[in-house]
Backbone as CSV, one residue per row, in Angstrom:
resi,resn,N_x,N_y,N_z,CA_x,CA_y,CA_z,C_x,C_y,C_z
1,MET,-51.239,5.534,-4.481,-50.392,5.854,-5.741,-49.560,7.163,-5.307
2,ARG,-50.093,8.090,-4.552,-49.380,9.318,-4.235,-48.337,9.287,-3.390
3,PRO,-48.260,8.158,-2.434,-46.900,7.862,-1.617,-45.610,7.219,-2.451
4,ILE,-46.176,6.641,-3.638,-45.184,5.956,-4.361,-44.388,7.202,-5.157
5,ILE,-45.302,8.087,-5.723,-44.825,9.235,-6.619,-43.799,10.154,-5.330
6,THR,-44.396,10.189,-4.475,-43.653,11.223,-3.433,-42.289,10.489,-3.037
7,LEU,-42.211,9.152,-2.695,-40.982,8.605,-2.674,-39.971,8.422,-3.705
8,THR,-40.525,8.391,-4.913,-39.656,8.367,-6.242,-39.063,9.680,-6.255
9,ILE,-39.963,10.734,-6.156,-39.382,12.212,-6.124,-38.276,12.451,-5.005
10,VAL,-38.474,11.980,-3.901,-37.366,12.086,-2.834,-36.254,11.325,-3.121
11,GLY,-36.643,10.019,-3.755,-35.384,9.128,-3.981,-34.544,9.764,-5.169
12,LEU,-35.112,10.509,-6.167,-34.452,11.132,-7.241,-33.374,12.250,-6.708
13,ILE,-34.231,13.131,-6.038,-33.569,14.257,-5.236,-32.362,13.847,-4.436
14,ALA,-32.306,12.741,-3.383,-31.459,12.118,-2.758,-30.282,11.635,-3.692
15,ALA,-30.703,11.061,-4.940,-29.701,10.363,-5.599,-28.891,11.552,-6.326
16,ALA,-29.617,12.609,-6.585,-28.952,13.729,-7.322,-28.036,14.363,-6.492
17,LEU,-28.277,14.649,-5.234,-27.506,15.453,-4.122,-26.325,14.621,-3.864
18,LEU,-26.488,13.160,-3.527,-25.167,12.385,-3.452,-24.324,12.284,-4.677
19,ALA,-24.799,12.390,-5.832,-24.083,12.328,-7.026,-23.137,13.796,-7.142
20,THR,-23.723,14.811,-6.676,-23.330,16.124,-6.772,-22.209,16.114,-5.706
21,VAL,-22.464,15.733,-4.493,-21.474,15.848,-3.376,-20.212,14.900,-3.912
22,GLU,-20.397,13.693,-4.380,-19.397,12.755,-4.645,-18.447,13.559,-5.718
23,ASP,-19.272,14.106,-6.658,-18.368,14.806,-7.685,-17.702,16.085,-7.059
24,LEU,-18.256,16.729,-6.317,-17.561,18.007,-5.791,-16.251,17.514,-4.856
25,THR,-16.253,16.293,-4.229,-15.324,15.990,-3.180,-14.313,14.874,-3.799
26,ARG,-14.455,14.242,-5.000,-13.619,13.269,-5.793,-12.256,14.022,-5.760
27,GLU,-12.067,15.208,-6.375,-10.788,15.577,-6.456,-10.039,16.084,-5.212
28,PRO,-10.720,16.831,-4.198,-10.194,16.787,-3.041,-9.665,15.706,-2.128
29,ILE,-10.358,14.629,-2.371,-10.093,13.230,-1.681,-8.829,12.924,-2.408
30,ALA,-8.794,12.823,-3.580,-7.530,12.243,-4.393,-6.250,13.047,-4.110
31,LEU,-6.425,14.455,-4.021,-5.261,15.180,-3.508,-4.882,15.078,-2.198
32,ALA,-5.813,14.740,-1.248,-5.447,14.411,0.185,-4.739,13.191,0.289
33,LYS,-5.126,12.256,-0.464,-4.466,10.843,-0.557,-3.128,10.982,-1.239
34,ALA,-2.998,11.708,-2.314,-1.571,12.077,-2.763,-0.680,12.414,-1.762
35,GLU,-1.157,13.458,-1.067,-0.232,14.213,-0.024,0.027,13.274,0.927
36,MET,-0.719,12.364,1.558,-0.683,11.452,2.430,0.470,10.368,1.962
37,LYS,0.329,9.979,0.861,1.176,9.063,0.193,2.627,9.711,0.237
38,ARG,2.884,11.078,-0.092,4.066,11.854,-0.323,4.701,11.773,1.180
39,LYS,3.845,11.935,2.150,4.439,12.343,3.486,5.080,10.936,3.909
40,ALA,4.322,10.073,3.592,4.581,8.582,3.927,5.952,8.174,3.223
41,ILE,6.177,8.615,2.033,7.384,8.375,1.316,8.522,9.117,1.889
42,GLU,8.300,10.496,2.462,9.261,11.258,2.875,9.716,10.678,4.221
43,GLU,8.891,9.893,4.980,9.046,9.288,6.460,10.084,7.983,6.171
44,ILE,10.029,7.579,5.097,10.861,6.200,4.980,12.256,6.434,4.525
45,PHE,12.573,7.718,4.111,13.775,7.870,3.419,14.606,8.707,4.462
46,PRO,15.823,8.464,4.944,16.667,9.353,5.780,17.233,10.580,5.247
47,PHE,16.671,11.099,4.126,17.179,12.174,3.532,15.890,13.034,2.772
48,GLY,16.234,14.334,2.499,15.002,15.029,1.879,14.967,14.476,0.268
49,ILE,13.790,14.874,-0.231,13.505,14.475,-1.575,13.424,15.615,-2.261
50,ASP,14.188,15.697,-3.440,14.201,16.948,-4.125,13.179,16.554,-5.467
51,SER,13.057,15.498,-6.004,12.036,15.083,-6.919,11.680,13.758,-6.879
52,LEU,10.629,13.376,-7.188,9.980,12.121,-6.996,9.259,11.609,-8.449
53,LYS,9.726,10.570,-8.974,9.380,9.851,-10.264,8.469,8.791,-9.782
54,ASN,7.284,8.576,-10.474,6.483,7.604,-10.176,6.642,6.515,-11.395
55,VAL,6.802,5.170,-11.175,6.700,4.198,-11.998,5.754,3.125,-11.808
56,GLU,4.846,2.918,-12.847,3.748,2.122,-12.317,3.944,0.906,-13.478
57,THR,3.799,-0.256,-12.486,3.993,-1.579,-13.256,2.568,-2.307,-12.956
58,PRO,2.543,-3.431,-13.894,1.242,-4.237,-13.748,1.070,-4.879,-12.219
59,LYS,2.200,-4.932,-11.592,2.235,-5.591,-10.128,2.050,-4.469,-9.216
60,THR,2.840,-3.384,-9.127,2.787,-2.449,-8.281,3.353,-1.124,-8.788
61,ARG,3.537,-0.137,-7.613,3.869,1.065,-8.168,5.354,1.428,-7.244
62,PHE,6.181,2.051,-8.004,7.513,2.585,-7.538,7.669,4.133,-7.335
63,TYR,8.511,4.596,-6.530,8.613,5.742,-6.318,10.127,6.062,-6.210
64,GLU,10.716,6.828,-7.416,12.101,6.911,-7.308,12.443,8.310,-6.820
65,ALA,13.216,8.365,-5.662,13.644,9.656,-5.032,15.011,10.143,-5.546
66,TYR,15.124,11.307,-5.924,16.219,11.826,-6.646,16.610,13.111,-5.715
67,ASP,17.902,13.593,-5.691,18.361,14.767,-5.217,18.620,15.792,-6.177
68,LYS,19.095,16.903,-6.045,18.982,18.265,-6.881,19.697,17.854,-8.116
69,LYS,20.713,17.122,-7.817,21.619,16.762,-9.091,21.138,15.809,-10.044
70,GLY,19.907,14.953,-9.713,19.201,14.045,-10.398,19.808,12.889,-10.126
71,VAL,20.420,12.667,-9.082,21.133,11.468,-8.427,20.103,10.443,-7.705
72,LEU,19.945,9.226,-8.092,18.891,8.454,-7.388,19.431,8.162,-6.266
73,LYS,18.607,8.643,-5.025,18.894,8.598,-3.769,18.172,7.185,-3.138
74,GLY,16.945,6.783,-3.527,16.196,5.940,-2.781,15.158,5.447,-3.943
75,ILE,14.711,4.083,-3.555,13.343,3.614,-4.308,12.316,3.315,-3.226
76,ALA,11.254,3.502,-3.419,10.019,3.217,-2.559,9.129,2.311,-3.422
77,VAL,8.607,1.258,-2.872,7.707,0.605,-3.541,6.531,0.039,-2.577
78,GLU,5.387,0.014,-3.375,3.995,-0.228,-2.772,4.041,-1.851,-2.410
79,SER,3.919,-2.483,-1.455,3.930,-3.763,-1.254,2.573,-4.290,-0.315
80,ALA,2.124,-5.404,-0.321,1.034,-5.733,0.318,0.940,-7.237,0.709
81,THR,0.231,-7.703,1.532,0.104,-9.226,1.880,-1.404,-9.333,2.462
82,THR,-1.833,-10.341,2.403,-3.248,-10.843,2.862,-3.013,-11.622,3.977
83,LEU,-1.752,-11.854,4.662,-1.482,-12.855,5.624,-1.666,-12.315,6.978
84,GLY,-2.191,-11.152,7.213,-2.225,-10.355,8.474,-3.340,-11.242,9.351
85,TYR,-3.288,-11.067,10.617,-4.228,-11.564,11.394,-5.648,-11.217,11.135
86,SER,-5.783,-10.014,10.568,-7.172,-9.378,10.367,-7.191,-9.103,8.732
87,GLY,-6.353,-9.716,8.020,-6.358,-9.510,6.635,-5.304,-8.636,6.143
88,LYS,-5.725,-7.827,5.083,-4.639,-7.153,4.246,-3.719,-6.193,5.163
89,ILE,-2.387,-6.210,4.858,-1.589,-5.241,5.344,-0.853,-4.514,4.048
90,GLU,-0.964,-3.091,4.159,-0.160,-2.318,2.884,1.010,-1.789,3.463
91,ILE,2.230,-1.974,2.866,3.240,-0.969,3.410,3.902,-0.155,2.148
92,LEU,4.694,0.776,2.489,5.508,1.374,1.649,6.793,1.045,1.961
93,LEU,7.752,0.386,1.095,9.060,0.022,1.545,10.117,1.041,0.786
94,GLY,11.068,1.314,1.713,12.055,2.200,1.114,13.465,1.668,1.112
95,VAL,14.203,1.741,0.067,15.465,1.067,-0.085,16.490,2.081,-0.812
96,SER,17.691,1.820,-0.694,18.894,2.494,-1.258,18.900,1.954,-2.734
97,PRO,19.739,2.775,-3.372,20.001,2.189,-4.712,20.537,0.825,-4.734
98,GLU,21.345,0.675,-3.894,21.983,-0.839,-3.376,20.991,-2.002,-3.157
99,LYS,19.667,-1.503,-2.876,18.523,-2.358,-2.507,18.707,-2.587,-0.936
100,LYS,19.243,-1.712,-0.227,19.260,-2.225,1.279,18.259,-1.316,1.970
101,ILE,17.322,-1.891,2.883,16.280,-1.482,3.519,16.691,-0.005,4.362
102,PHE,15.920,1.051,4.066,16.105,2.221,4.809,14.930,2.095,6.004
103,ASP,13.565,1.783,5.512,12.645,1.617,6.416,11.395,1.276,5.637
104,TYR,10.242,1.157,6.341,9.082,0.714,5.818,7.891,1.578,6.509
105,LYS,6.852,1.858,6.161,5.815,2.477,6.619,4.311,1.782,6.208
106,VAL,4.030,1.205,7.347,2.378,0.653,7.159,1.290,1.646,6.931
107,VAL,0.896,1.413,5.765,-0.075,2.397,5.294,-1.573,2.066,5.294
108,TYR,-1.789,0.680,5.513,-3.269,0.191,5.754,-3.076,-0.981,6.722
109,HIS,-3.801,-1.350,7.663,-3.924,-2.606,8.269,-5.139,-2.477,9.332
110,LEU,-5.415,-3.631,9.726,-6.709,-3.818,10.582,-6.099,-4.726,11.692
111,GLU,-4.888,-4.863,12.019,-4.383,-5.680,13.145,-5.045,-5.249,14.386
112,THR,-4.868,-6.176,15.559,-5.256,-5.779,16.891,-4.642,-4.712,17.502
113,PRO,-5.401,-3.809,18.093,-4.751,-2.713,18.774,-3.856,-3.217,19.874
114,GLY,-2.576,-2.768,20.198,-1.967,-3.138,21.280,-1.253,-4.470,20.970
115,LEU,-1.463,-5.058,20.230,-0.667,-6.308,19.717,-0.111,-6.036,18.464
116,GLY,-0.970,-6.686,17.442,-0.530,-6.712,15.956,-0.101,-5.247,15.317
117,ASP,-0.681,-4.257,15.975,-0.449,-2.949,15.467,0.985,-2.305,15.720
118,LYS,1.738,-3.212,16.517,3.004,-2.752,16.779,3.984,-3.175,15.506
119,ILE,3.506,-3.628,14.571,4.272,-3.646,13.236,4.800,-2.503,12.587
120,ASP,4.241,-1.184,13.163,4.432,0.014,12.646,5.213,0.895,13.756
121,LYS,5.869,0.219,14.770,6.655,0.976,15.866,7.867,0.829,15.524
122,PRO,8.769,1.942,15.768,10.153,2.082,15.562,11.105,0.935,15.991
123,LYS,10.809,0.538,17.142,11.517,-0.490,17.847,11.334,-1.919,17.032
124,TYR,10.259,-2.195,16.640,10.107,-3.475,15.610,10.673,-3.290,14.322
125,LYS,10.440,-2.244,13.674,10.899,-1.850,12.350,12.387,-1.710,12.041
126,GLU,13.131,-1.578,13.257,14.387,-1.160,13.318,15.246,-2.531,12.861
127,GLN,14.732,-3.810,13.170,15.452,-4.754,12.766,15.383,-5.094,11.155
128,PHE,14.661,-4.485,10.471,14.662,-4.507,9.111,15.671,-3.623,8.355
129,ARG,16.198,-2.556,9.165,17.087,-1.727,8.309,18.544,-2.429,8.131
130,GLY,18.982,-2.011,6.716,20.127,-2.244,6.268,19.937,-3.754,5.675
131,ARG,19.038,-4.524,5.763,18.789,-5.663,5.136,18.391,-5.646,3.667
132,ALA,19.008,-6.722,3.162,18.712,-6.875,1.464,17.910,-8.055,1.238
133,LEU,17.468,-8.403,0.175,16.759,-9.716,-0.166,17.609,-10.768,0.192
134,GLU,18.762,-10.763,-0.591,19.878,-11.708,-0.287,20.479,-11.649,1.028
135,GLY,20.859,-12.805,1.656,21.661,-12.855,2.790,20.708,-12.703,4.024
136,THR,19.475,-12.758,3.793,18.367,-12.691,5.247,17.464,-13.625,4.803
137,VAL,17.257,-14.552,5.734,16.096,-15.820,5.877,14.933,-14.971,6.365
138,TRP,13.954,-14.693,5.354,12.808,-13.965,5.383,11.486,-14.756,6.077
139,LYS,11.708,-15.020,7.234,10.910,-15.812,8.010,11.124,-15.350,9.675
140,VAL,10.012,-15.347,10.307,10.158,-15.022,11.722,10.930,-16.192,12.590
141,LYS,11.605,-15.933,13.634,12.502,-16.739,14.162,11.940,-18.092,14.576
142,LYS,10.448,-17.954,14.999,9.687,-19.088,15.279,9.751,-20.287,14.208
143,ASP,9.745,-19.707,12.991,9.675,-20.335,11.615,11.211,-20.796,11.115
144,GLY,12.224,-20.405,11.948,13.487,-20.868,11.623,14.202,-19.627,10.706
145,GLY,13.648,-18.263,10.881,14.171,-17.030,10.120,15.059,-16.267,10.939
146,GLU,15.287,-14.863,10.301,15.917,-14.045,11.160,15.137,-12.945,11.796
147,ILE,13.828,-12.788,11.381,12.969,-11.666,12.086,12.474,-12.018,13.318
148,ASP,12.669,-11.042,14.389,11.896,-11.246,15.825,10.419,-11.058,15.458
149,GLU,9.698,-12.081,16.161,8.285,-11.802,16.061,7.860,-11.132,17.151
150,LEU,6.556,-10.295,17.199,6.064,-9.376,18.020,5.398,-10.556,19.291
151,THR,5.511,-10.519,20.495,4.920,-11.168,21.514,3.309,-11.067,21.307
152,ALA,2.638,-12.440,21.120,1.187,-12.507,21.172,0.715,-11.835,19.599
153,ALA,1.783,-11.792,18.713,1.354,-11.296,17.345,2.213,-11.801,16.248
154,THR,2.321,-13.204,16.307,3.350,-13.826,15.168,2.741,-13.794,14.061
155,ILE,1.357,-13.991,13.745,0.930,-13.864,12.427,1.039,-12.472,11.840
156,SER,0.901,-11.434,12.592,1.284,-9.971,12.119,2.790,-9.660,11.762
157,SER,3.435,-10.403,12.430,4.985,-10.318,12.398,5.226,-11.160,10.806
158,ARG,4.525,-12.363,10.717,4.811,-12.888,9.507,4.383,-12.217,8.299
159,ALA,3.246,-11.495,8.377,2.721,-10.874,7.388,3.541,-9.440,7.061
160,VAL,4.001,-8.848,8.093,4.882,-7.626,7.509,6.159,-8.325,6.873
161,THR,6.725,-9.600,7.415,7.981,-10.028,6.781,7.643,-10.431,5.356
162,ASP,6.382,-10.760,5.245,6.015,-11.195,3.668,5.975,-10.194,2.887
163,ALA,5.304,-9.023,3.334,5.177,-7.917,2.769,6.615,-7.077,2.369
164,VAL,7.549,-7.104,3.392,8.794,-6.495,3.015,9.511,-7.281,2.077
165,GLU,9.589,-8.845,2.109,10.225,-9.527,1.377,9.519,-9.361,-0.226
166,ARG,8.357,-9.371,-0.260,7.594,-9.244,-1.501,7.788,-7.833,-2.191
167,GLY,8.108,-6.737,-1.294,8.538,-5.488,-1.854,10.050,-5.675,-2.417
168,LEU,10.837,-6.246,-1.784,12.230,-6.320,-2.086,12.375,-7.204,-3.473
169,LYS,11.342,-8.066,-3.538,11.466,-9.043,-4.814,10.867,-8.048,-5.974
170,TYR,9.914,-7.179,-5.697,9.573,-6.367,-6.844,10.681,-5.357,-7.125
171,ILE,11.344,-4.734,-6.301,12.463,-4.014,-6.701,13.730,-4.761,-7.438
172,ASN,13.846,-5.974,-7.150,14.908,-6.598,-7.698,14.371,-7.003,-9.119
173,GLU,13.114,-7.260,-9.387,12.759,-7.461,-10.902,12.576,-6.193,-11.653
174,GLN,12.203,-4.902,-10.995,12.288,-3.823,-11.802,13.700,-3.153,-11.834
175,TYR,14.570,-3.389,-10.878,16.022,-2.737,-10.982,16.869,-3.851,-10.754
176,PRO,16.950,-4.552,-11.820,18.009,-5.832,-11.848,19.369,-5.603,-11.539
177,ASN,20.025,-4.411,-11.565,21.464,-4.404,-11.329,21.577,-3.691,-10.076
178,SER,22.987,-3.827,-9.619,23.190,-3.525,-8.234,22.990,-1.980,-7.798
179,GLU,22.940,-1.134,-8.894,22.745,0.247,-8.546,21.489,0.632,-8.526
180,GLY,20.410,-0.074,-8.660,18.921,0.332,-8.671,18.545,0.823,-9.994
181,LYS,19.286,1.259,-10.827,18.922,1.780,-12.162,19.141,1.111,-13.418
């Protein structure tokens, strides 16, 4: 009976310590994630951001980037796909108010190092710049589209193409007119 009491006390102390540590680290972790997101958004725009407005919808989250005069300079959207070779790929897609792609940033993936992880390399991402939802066949060339696939990583290429197209569709739904607002 004594070992059971000892184990129960040790278990309660451990649970209390874990709860305390979790409570103490929750806010710093949230702040660090927010800072990482802000830096990722800054990377996808070719201009400095003076203010950023978050717009949350049931489907996703948008970030409107404004200059000092309050003029909308770009829109970022969170987009994701589950079509990656190793599962989910999450990106931040940045577009102009005219809905032309500035850039994207992969914020989460488990693709194969040295192959599928090249989806976030500048040379691969460059082919998306300046494209819009309309006027582009959003498939890899192997499937009859316009997007170059990565050698030995066609699945990852298809997945990123899907995530980018999905992000553009979200933006068109949220910002239906040509000026983005």
